[in-house]
N, C-alpha and C positions, 0 to 999 in steps of 0.2 A: 518604597519601592512602592512595585508593581504587583496588582492584587492577585493570590493563588488560583489556578481552577482544577477543577476535578476531574478525571479524567474521560469524566464519563461526561459530564455536557462540553467535550470537544467530538468536531464531526468525526463523521468514521464512512470507512465502505465498508464490499465486501468484493476478495483477488477472489480475479477473475479465475485463476488456474486452481487454489486450493477452496474456494468458496466459505473457505474464514474473514470474518471481520475482524478489521484494523481500526486503529486510531490516527489523528494527526501526529504529523509529528515536527519537530519545526523543521527539521534541513528539510521538509517537503513545501514549507510556510509560499515560495517565490510558485512551486509547478505543483499545488493539490490535485487540480483539474485534470493533468497527463498522466498520472502515479495511480498504476492500475494491478499493483502485484506488489503485496506485504510485505516482500521479502525478496534479496539477492537469488536467494535458492529458487522460489518461486517462479523469477524471471526468467534464472537458470533454465529450469525445467521448461516454460514455456515455448522456450525458445529451440530447446531441446526437441522439443514433439514436434512442432512445423519445421526441421530440416529434415526429422524421420518420415513426413507424408510427404514430401519431398522429390 
């Protein structure tokens, strides 16, 4: 069985919408470089803001 990692040892980023830090998740393993938002809610808020500006 693989050795467990602590959450503090995982890479993290800052969400471009809310500014909060978020940690790497296994679901994002393939495209971690392209992940910009911490959640679906932040992603939707960013889209809403872009639509309101246009």
